DRENDO-1510 file (C-alpha; in Angstrom, 1 decimal, always signed):
<recs>
REC; n; res; u; v; w
REC; 1; UNK; -15.8; -57.5; -62.5 .
REC; 2; UNK; -15.2; -53.8; -62.7 .
REC; 3; UNK; -12.0; -52.5; -61.1 .
REC; 4; UNK; -12.4; -49.7; -58.5 .
REC; 5; UNK; -11.5; -46.3; -59.7 .
REC; 6; UNK; -8.1; -45.1; -58.7 .
REC; 7; UNK; -8.0; -42.4; -56.0 .
REC; 8; UNK; -7.4; -39.0; -57.5 .
REC; 9; UNK; -6.1; -35.8; -55.8 .
REC; 10; UNK; -4.6; -35.6; -52.3 .
REC; 11; UNK; -5.8; -38.1; -49.8 .
REC; 12; UNK; -7.7; -36.6; -46.8 .
REC; 13; UNK; -5.2; -38.0; -44.3 .
REC; 14; UNK; -2.5; -35.8; -45.8 .
REC; 15; UNK; -4.7; -32.7; -45.4 .
REC; 16; UNK; -5.4; -33.4; -41.7 .
REC; 17; UNK; -2.1; -31.9; -40.4 .
REC; 18; UNK; -2.3; -28.6; -42.4 .
REC; 19; UNK; -6.0; -28.2; -41.6 .
REC; 20; UNK; -5.3; -28.7; -37.9 .
REC; 21; UNK; -2.4; -26.2; -37.9 .
REC; 22; UNK; -4.6; -23.7; -39.9 .
REC; 23; UNK; -7.4; -24.1; -37.3 .
REC; 24; UNK; -5.0; -23.6; -34.4 .
REC; 25; UNK; -3.5; -20.5; -36.1 .
REC; 26; UNK; -6.9; -19.0; -36.7 .
REC; 27; UNK; -8.0; -19.8; -33.2 .
REC; 28; UNK; -5.0; -18.2; -31.6 .
REC; 29; UNK; -5.2; -15.2; -34.0 .
REC; 30; UNK; -8.9; -14.7; -33.1 .
REC; 31; UNK; -8.2; -15.1; -29.4 .
REC; 32; UNK; -5.4; -12.6; -29.6 .
REC; 33; UNK; -7.7; -10.1; -31.2 .
REC; 34; UNK; -10.4; -10.7; -28.6 .
REC; 35; UNK; -7.9; -10.4; -25.7 .
REC; 36; UNK; -6.4; -7.2; -27.2 .
REC; 37; UNK; -9.9; -5.6; -27.4 .
REC; 38; UNK; -10.7; -6.6; -23.8 .
REC; 39; UNK; -7.4; -5.3; -22.5 .
REC; 40; UNK; -8.0; -2.0; -24.3 .
REC; 41; UNK; -11.4; -1.8; -22.8 .
REC; 42; UNK; -10.2; -2.5; -19.3 .
REC; 43; UNK; -7.4; +0.0; -19.7 .
REC; 44; UNK; -9.8; +2.7; -20.7 .
REC; 45; UNK; -12.2; +1.9; -17.9 .
REC; 46; UNK; -9.5; +1.6; -15.2 .
REC; 47; UNK; -7.7; +4.8; -16.2 .
REC; 48; UNK; -4.0; +5.7; -16.4 .
REC; 49; UNK; -1.9; +5.6; -13.3 .
REC; 50; UNK; +1.7; +6.4; -14.2 .
REC; 51; UNK; +4.4; +6.2; -11.7 .
REC; 52; UNK; +5.2; +9.7; -10.5 .
REC; 53; UNK; +8.9; +10.6; -10.5 .
REC; 54; UNK; +8.6; +12.1; -7.1 .
REC; 55; UNK; +11.7; +12.7; -4.9 .
REC; 56; UNK; +12.1; +13.7; -1.3 .
REC; 57; UNK; +11.8; +17.3; -0.5 .
REC; 58; UNK; +14.0; +19.4; +1.8 .
REC; 59; UNK; +11.8; +18.7; +4.9 .
REC; 60; UNK; +12.1; +14.9; +4.4 .
REC; 61; UNK; +15.9; +15.1; +3.7 .
REC; 62; UNK; +16.6; +17.1; +6.9 .
REC; 63; UNK; +14.2; +15.0; +8.9 .
REC; 64; UNK; +16.1; +11.9; +8.0 .
REC; 65; UNK; +19.3; +13.3; +9.5 .
REC; 66; UNK; +17.5; +14.5; +12.6 .
REC; 67; UNK; +15.7; +11.2; +13.3 .
REC; 68; UNK; +19.0; +9.4; +13.5 .
REC; 69; UNK; +19.6; +11.1; +16.9 .
REC; 70; UNK; +16.6; +9.2; +18.2 .
REC; 71; UNK; +17.8; +5.9; +16.7 .
REC; 72; UNK; +15.2; +6.0; +13.9 .
REC; 73; UNK; +16.2; +5.2; +10.4 .
REC; 74; UNK; +14.3; +6.8; +7.6 .
REC; 75; UNK; +16.8; +6.2; +4.7 .
REC; 76; UNK; +18.6; +3.1; +5.6 .
REC; 77; UNK; +20.8; +3.0; +2.5 .
REC; 78; UNK; +22.5; +6.3; +3.5 .
REC; 79; UNK; +22.9; +5.7; +7.2 .
REC; 80; UNK; +24.7; +2.4; +7.3 .
REC; 81; UNK; +27.5; +3.6; +5.1 .
REC; 82; UNK; +28.3; +6.4; +7.5 .
REC; 83; UNK; +27.7; +4.6; +10.8 .
REC; 84; UNK; +28.3; +0.8; +10.6 .
REC; 85; UNK; +27.4; +0.3; +14.3 .
REC; 86; UNK; +24.1; +2.1; +13.9 .
REC; 87; UNK; +22.1; -1.1; +13.3 .
REC; 88; UNK; +23.5; -2.6; +16.6 .
REC; 89; UNK; +22.5; +0.6; +18.5 .
REC; 90; UNK; +19.0; +0.5; +16.9 .
REC; 91; UNK; +18.4; -3.0; +18.0 .
REC; 92; UNK; +19.0; -1.9; +21.6 .
REC; 93; UNK; +16.1; +0.4; +21.3 .
REC; 94; UNK; +13.6; -2.4; +20.3 .
REC; 95; UNK; +12.3; -2.8; +23.8 .
REC; 96; UNK; +11.6; +1.0; +24.0 .
REC; 97; UNK; +9.8; +1.0; +20.6 .
REC; 98; UNK; +7.6; -1.9; +21.7 .
REC; 99; UNK; +6.8; -0.4; +25.1 .
REC; 100; UNK; +6.2; +3.1; +23.6 .
REC; 101; UNK; +4.0; +1.8; +20.8 .
REC; 102; UNK; +1.9; -0.3; +23.2 .
REC; 103; UNK; +1.4; +2.7; +25.5 .
REC; 104; UNK; +0.4; +5.0; +22.7 .
REC; 105; UNK; -2.1; +2.6; +21.2 .
REC; 106; UNK; -3.6; +1.8; +24.6 .
REC; 107; UNK; -4.0; +5.5; +25.5 .
REC; 108; UNK; -5.6; +6.3; +22.1 .
REC; 109; UNK; -8.6; +4.1; +23.0 .
REC; 110; UNK; -8.8; +4.8; +26.7 .
REC; 111; UNK; -11.0; +7.6; +28.1 .
REC; 112; UNK; -10.0; +10.2; +30.6 .
REC; 113; UNK; -6.6; +11.5; +31.6 .
REC; 114; UNK; -3.5; +9.6; +30.5 .
REC; 115; UNK; -2.0; +6.9; +32.7 .
REC; 116; UNK; +1.6; +7.3; +33.9 .
REC; 117; UNK; +4.3; +6.8; +31.2 .
REC; 118; UNK; +6.1; +3.5; +31.5 .
REC; 119; UNK; +9.6; +3.7; +33.0 .
REC; 120; UNK; +11.7; +2.9; +29.9 .
REC; 121; UNK; +9.6; +5.2; +27.7 .
REC; 122; UNK; +9.7; +8.0; +30.2 .
REC; 123; UNK; +13.5; +7.8; +30.5 .
REC; 124; UNK; +13.9; +7.8; +26.7 .
REC; 125; UNK; +11.6; +10.8; +26.3 .
REC; 126; UNK; +13.3; +12.7; +29.1 .
REC; 127; UNK; +16.8; +12.1; +27.8 .
REC; 128; UNK; +15.7; +12.9; +24.2 .
REC; 129; UNK; +13.7; +16.1; +24.8 .
REC; 130; UNK; +16.2; +18.4; +23.1 .
REC; 131; UNK; +16.2; +16.2; +19.9 .
REC; 132; UNK; +12.4; +15.7; +20.0 .
REC; 133; UNK; +11.9; +19.5; +20.3 .
REC; 134; UNK; +14.2; +20.2; +17.4 .
REC; 135; UNK; +12.4; +17.7; +15.1 .
REC; 136; UNK; +9.0; +18.8; +16.3 .
REC; 137; UNK; +9.7; +22.5; +15.4 .
REC; 138; UNK; +11.1; +21.4; +12.1 .
REC; 139; UNK; +7.9; +19.4; +11.3 .
REC; 140; UNK; +5.5; +22.0; +12.6 .
REC; 141; UNK; +7.0; +25.1; +10.9 .
REC; 142; UNK; +8.2; +23.5; +7.6 .
REC; 143; UNK; +6.2; +22.0; +4.7 .
REC; 144; UNK; +5.1; +18.4; +5.2 .
REC; 145; UNK; +7.7; +15.8; +4.2 .
REC; 146; UNK; +7.5; +14.3; +0.8 .
REC; 147; UNK; +9.2; +10.9; +0.2 .
REC; 148; UNK; +10.5; +9.4; -3.0 .
REC; 149; UNK; +8.0; +7.6; -5.2 .
REC; 150; UNK; +9.9; +6.8; -8.3 .
REC; 151; UNK; +9.6; +3.1; -7.6 .
REC; 152; UNK; +6.0; +1.8; -6.9 .
REC; 153; UNK; +7.0; -1.3; -5.0 .
REC; 154; UNK; +5.8; -1.4; -1.4 .
REC; 155; UNK; +8.9; -3.3; -0.4 .
REC; 156; UNK; +11.1; -0.4; -1.5 .
REC; 157; UNK; +9.3; +2.0; +0.9 .
REC; 158; UNK; +8.8; -0.4; +3.8 .
REC; 159; UNK; +12.0; +0.5; +5.7 .
REC; 160; UNK; +11.1; +4.2; +5.5 .
REC; 161; UNK; +7.5; +3.5; +6.4 .
REC; 162; UNK; +8.7; +1.6; +9.6 .
REC; 163; UNK; +10.8; +4.6; +10.5 .
REC; 164; UNK; +7.9; +7.1; +10.0 .
REC; 165; UNK; +5.7; +5.0; +12.1 .
REC; 166; UNK; +8.2; +4.9; +15.0 .
REC; 167; UNK; +8.8; +8.7; +14.7 .
REC; 168; UNK; +5.0; +9.2; +14.8 .
REC; 169; UNK; +4.7; +7.1; +17.9 .
REC; 170; UNK; +7.5; +9.1; +19.6 .
REC; 171; UNK; +5.6; +12.3; +19.1 .
REC; 172; UNK; +2.4; +10.7; +20.2 .
REC; 173; UNK; +4.1; +9.5; +23.4 .
REC; 174; UNK; +5.6; +12.9; +23.9 .
REC; 175; UNK; +2.1; +14.4; +23.6 .
REC; 176; UNK; +1.1; +12.2; +26.5 .
REC; 177; UNK; +4.4; +12.9; +28.4 .
REC; 178; UNK; +3.7; +16.7; +28.1 .
REC; 179; UNK; +0.1; +16.2; +29.2 .
REC; 180; UNK; +1.2; +14.4; +32.4 .
REC; 181; UNK; +3.5; +17.4; +33.0 .
REC; 182; UNK; +0.6; +19.8; +32.5 .
REC; 183; UNK; +2.2; +21.3; +29.3 .
REC; 184; UNK; -1.0; +21.4; +27.2 .
REC; 185; UNK; +0.5; +23.6; +24.5 .
REC; 186; UNK; +3.6; +21.4; +24.1 .
REC; 187; UNK; +1.3; +18.4; +23.9 .
REC; 188; UNK; -0.7; +19.9; +21.2 .
REC; 189; UNK; +2.4; +20.8; +19.2 .
REC; 190; UNK; +3.6; +17.2; +19.4 .
REC; 191; UNK; +0.2; +16.1; +18.0 .
REC; 192; UNK; +0.6; +18.7; +15.2 .
REC; 193; UNK; +4.0; +17.2; +14.4 .
REC; 194; UNK; +2.2; +13.8; +14.2 .
REC; 195; UNK; -0.3; +15.3; +11.8 .
REC; 196; UNK; +2.4; +16.9; +9.6 .
REC; 197; UNK; +4.3; +13.6; +9.5 .
REC; 198; UNK; +1.2; +11.6; +8.6 .
REC; 199; UNK; +0.4; +13.9; +5.7 .
REC; 200; UNK; +3.4; +12.4; +3.9 .
REC; 201; UNK; +1.6; +9.0; +3.8 .
REC; 202; UNK; -2.1; +9.7; +3.2 .
REC; 203; UNK; -1.9; +10.2; -0.6 .
REC; 204; UNK; +0.8; +7.7; -1.5 .
REC; 205; UNK; +0.1; +5.0; -4.0 .
REC; 206; UNK; +0.9; +2.0; -1.8 .
REC; 207; UNK; -2.2; +0.7; +0.1 .
REC; 208; UNK; -0.1; -0.2; +3.1 .
REC; 209; UNK; +1.1; +3.4; +3.4 .
REC; 210; UNK; -2.5; +4.7; +3.4 .
REC; 211; UNK; -3.5; +2.2; +6.0 .
REC; 212; UNK; -0.6; +3.1; +8.3 .
REC; 213; UNK; -1.7; +6.7; +7.9 .
REC; 214; UNK; -5.3; +5.7; +8.8 .
REC; 215; UNK; -4.1; +3.9; +12.0 .
REC; 216; UNK; -2.0; +7.0; +12.9 .
REC; 217; UNK; -5.0; +9.3; +12.4 .
REC; 218; UNK; -7.0; +7.0; +14.7 .
REC; 219; UNK; -4.3; +7.4; +17.4 .
REC; 220; UNK; -4.3; +11.2; +16.9 .
REC; 221; UNK; -8.0; +11.5; +17.3 .
REC; 222; UNK; -7.9; +9.5; +20.5 .
REC; 223; UNK; -5.1; +11.6; +22.0 .
REC; 224; UNK; -6.5; +15.0; +20.9 .
REC; 225; UNK; -9.6; +14.1; +22.9 .
REC; 226; UNK; -7.4; +14.1; +26.0 .
REC; 227; UNK; -6.4; +17.8; +25.5 .
REC; 228; UNK; -7.9; +20.2; +28.1 .
REC; 229; UNK; -9.7; +22.0; +25.2 .
REC; 230; UNK; -10.0; +21.0; +21.5 .
REC; 231; UNK; -9.6; +23.9; +19.0 .
REC; 232; UNK; -11.6; +24.1; +15.9 .
REC; 233; UNK; -8.4; +23.5; +13.9 .
REC; 234; UNK; -8.5; +19.9; +14.9 .
REC; 235; UNK; -12.1; +19.5; +13.9 .
REC; 236; UNK; -11.3; +21.0; +10.5 .
REC; 237; UNK; -8.3; +18.7; +10.1 .
REC; 238; UNK; -10.2; +15.5; +10.8 .
REC; 239; UNK; -13.2; +16.7; +8.7 .
REC; 240; UNK; -10.9; +16.8; +5.6 .
REC; 241; UNK; -9.8; +13.1; +5.9 .
REC; 242; UNK; -11.2; +10.9; +3.2 .
REC; 243; UNK; -9.4; +7.6; +3.7 .
REC; 244; UNK; -12.0; +5.6; +1.7 .
REC; 245; UNK; -11.1; +7.7; -1.4 .
REC; 246; UNK; -7.4; +7.4; -0.6 .
REC; 247; UNK; -7.5; +3.7; -0.2 .
REC; 248; UNK; -9.5; +3.2; -3.5 .
REC; 249; UNK; -7.0; +5.4; -5.4 .
REC; 250; UNK; -4.0; +3.4; -4.0 .
REC; 251; UNK; -5.5; +0.0; -4.7 .
REC; 252; UNK; -6.5; +1.1; -8.2 .
REC; 253; UNK; -3.0; +2.4; -8.9 .
REC; 254; UNK; -1.5; -0.8; -7.5 .
REC; 255; UNK; -3.7; -3.0; -9.7 .
REC; 256; UNK; -3.2; -0.8; -12.8 .
REC; 257; UNK; +0.6; -1.1; -12.3 .
REC; 258; UNK; +0.3; -4.9; -12.1 .
REC; 259; UNK; -1.9; -5.0; -15.2 .
REC; 260; UNK; +0.6; -2.8; -17.1 .
REC; 261; UNK; +3.6; -4.8; -15.9 .
REC; 262; UNK; +2.3; -7.8; -18.0 .
REC; 263; UNK; +1.6; -5.7; -21.0 .
REC; 264; UNK; +4.8; -6.6; -22.9 .
REC; 265; UNK; +4.8; -10.0; -24.5 .
REC; 266; UNK; +8.5; -10.4; -23.6 .
REC; 267; UNK; +7.7; -9.9; -19.9 .
REC; 268; UNK; +5.0; -12.5; -20.0 .
REC; 269; UNK; +7.3; -14.9; -21.8 .
REC; 270; UNK; +10.1; -14.4; -19.1 .
REC; 271; UNK; +7.5; -15.0; -16.3 .
REC; 272; UNK; +6.2; -18.2; -17.9 .
REC; 273; UNK; +9.7; -19.4; -18.7 .
REC; 274; UNK; +10.6; -19.1; -15.0 .
REC; 275; UNK; +7.4; -21.0; -14.1 .
REC; 276; UNK; +8.2; -23.7; -16.6 .
REC; 277; UNK; +11.7; -24.4; -15.2 .
REC; 278; UNK; +11.0; -28.2; -14.7 .
REC; 279; UNK; +10.6; -28.6; -18.5 .
REC; 280; UNK; +13.6; -29.3; -20.7 .
REC; 281; UNK; +15.0; -26.2; -22.4 .
REC; 282; UNK; +13.7; -27.2; -25.9 .
REC; 283; UNK; +10.1; -27.4; -24.5 .
REC; 284; UNK; +10.0; -24.1; -22.5 .
REC; 285; UNK; +9.5; -21.7; -25.5 .
REC; 286; UNK; +6.7; -23.6; -27.2 .
REC; 287; UNK; +4.9; -24.1; -23.8 .
REC; 288; UNK; +5.3; -20.4; -23.0 .
REC; 289; UNK; +3.8; -19.5; -26.4 .
REC; 290; UNK; +0.8; -21.8; -25.8 .
REC; 291; UNK; +0.2; -20.6; -22.3 .
REC; 292; UNK; +0.5; -16.9; -23.1 .
REC; 293; UNK; -3.3; -16.5; -23.8 .
REC; 294; UNK; -4.1; -18.3; -20.5 .
REC; 295; UNK; -1.9; -15.8; -18.6 .
REC; 296; UNK; -3.6; -12.9; -20.4 .
REC; 297; UNK; -7.1; -14.3; -19.4 .
REC; 298; UNK; -6.0; -14.7; -15.8 .
REC; 299; UNK; -4.7; -11.1; -15.9 .
REC; 300; UNK; -8.1; -9.8; -17.2 .
REC; 301; UNK; -10.0; -11.8; -14.6 .
REC; 302; UNK; -7.8; -10.4; -11.9 .
REC; 303; UNK; -8.2; -6.8; -12.9 .
REC; 304; UNK; -11.9; -7.2; -13.4 .
REC; 305; UNK; -12.3; -8.6; -9.9 .
REC; 306; UNK; -10.2; -5.8; -8.4 .
REC; 307; UNK; -12.3; -3.2; -10.2 .
REC; 308; UNK; -15.6; -4.7; -8.8 .
REC; 309; UNK; -14.2; -4.7; -5.3 .
REC; 310; UNK; -12.7; -1.2; -5.5 .
REC; 311; UNK; -16.1; +0.1; -6.6 .
REC; 312; UNK; -17.6; -1.7; -3.6 .
REC; 313; UNK; -15.1; +0.0; -1.3 .
REC; 314; UNK; -15.8; +3.4; -2.8 .
REC; 315; UNK; -19.5; +3.0; -2.0 .
REC; 316; UNK; -18.8; +1.6; +1.5 .
REC; 317; UNK; -20.7; -1.5; +0.4 .
REC; 318; UNK; -19.6; -4.7; +2.0 .
REC; 319; UNK; -17.5; -6.6; -0.6 .
REC; 320; UNK; -19.2; -9.8; +0.6 .
REC; 321; UNK; -22.3; -8.6; -1.1 .
REC; 322; UNK; -20.5; -8.5; -4.5 .
REC; 323; UNK; -21.9; -11.0; -7.1 .
REC; 324; UNK; -19.5; -13.9; -6.8 .
REC; 325; UNK; -21.2; -16.0; -9.4 .
REC; 326; UNK; -20.3; -13.3; -12.1 .
REC; 327; UNK; -16.6; -13.6; -11.3 .
REC; 328; UNK; -15.3; -16.6; -9.3 .
REC; 329; UNK; -12.0; -14.8; -8.6 .
REC; 330; UNK; -13.9; -12.5; -6.3 .
REC; 331; UNK; -13.8; -15.1; -3.6 .
REC; 332; UNK; -10.0; -15.0; -3.6 .
REC; 333; UNK; -10.1; -11.3; -2.7 .
REC; 334; UNK; -13.0; -11.2; -0.2 .
REC; 335; UNK; -11.0; -11.7; +3.0 .
REC; 336; UNK; -8.6; -8.9; +2.2 .
REC; 337; UNK; -11.3; -6.5; +1.1 .
REC; 338; UNK; -13.6; -7.3; +4.0 .
REC; 339; UNK; -10.7; -6.4; +6.3 .
REC; 340; UNK; -10.1; -3.1; +4.4 .
REC; 341; UNK; -13.8; -2.2; +4.5 .
REC; 342; UNK; -14.1; -3.1; +8.2 .
REC; 343; UNK; -11.1; -0.9; +9.0 .
REC; 344; UNK; -12.5; +2.0; +7.0 .
REC; 345; UNK; -16.0; +1.7; +8.6 .
REC; 346; UNK; -14.4; +1.6; +12.1 .
REC; 347; UNK; -12.4; +4.8; +11.4 .
REC; 348; UNK; -15.4; +6.6; +9.8 .
REC; 349; UNK; -17.5; +5.8; +12.9 .
REC; 350; UNK; -14.8; +7.2; +15.2 .
REC; 351; UNK; -14.4; +10.2; +12.9 .
REC; 352; UNK; -18.1; +11.0; +13.1 .
REC; 353; UNK; -18.1; +10.6; +16.8 .
REC; 354; UNK; -15.1; +13.0; +17.1 .
REC; 355; UNK; -16.9; +15.6; +14.9 .
REC; 356; UNK; -20.1; +15.1; +16.8 .
REC; 357; UNK; -22.0; +14.0; +13.7 .
</recs>
């Protein structure tokens, strides 16, 4: 009986491991090339949105000091160092802010002459008239305020935004206060101060700032209609407002910053390492390396979805009509964007009515 021939060369079982590793290497290399090309394409389509190194101008700096007299903080990091008890004093004004804000918003949608000013608000406005007049003249006759924008985070600007909103409502309430006293010129000047203050928000790169500006513009339109006569200046002012464009630019910039924040491999690795904290230390680095392509794919899907919905906003199309089947992530954004679009449509309707279009 013939003996079987001896095996020659390297058995296949010894080749399995290197072939597998070679396949994995080629797969990840090809995937990296594909993702790099997609990222480059998205970046070219989305455009560049660098963070502007904008700082406060003289109007904003002086305004911050003046607003303190009304109990309004525009630059919190400065005020608490100088007046440790200021936070306690500010809390005492919370009732006034709530009452004042409610009255202003109610009057902005009510037709006819303004109702009587609530007692607490009336007392505050009466006692603060000299300070309100000083700030009003400063806003009306100086350039519009410009606030720092070196950091794109909404949270960094939120405290200032809250102060701006309160100051806006003070001038809106003062416009009503002056109207009830038959001081139409002073009322209009208070509304002009509202307009100048609001200019500092309309073109910022945080969507929340633009929407606060939009809400303030809605209030201004409602209160201007209560003036005995509306000058052409106000029609020209409201005619120039293009909040749909401002919102689209702000959302685009916010998404682009998010996209670029994950551009560096080291940043993605640190993010994944934090998410993989339950794993033992020796397993985090390999897991992060394997999951990096997945994070990049999620990033691409996110920015693609954002772009589709921003384009829908730009055309005033209801985002609910966007093709969900082409990008499942769209469903995650629909509620937010439907709200944005509804708010814009409501403002545009009021804007046309005000302009008689």
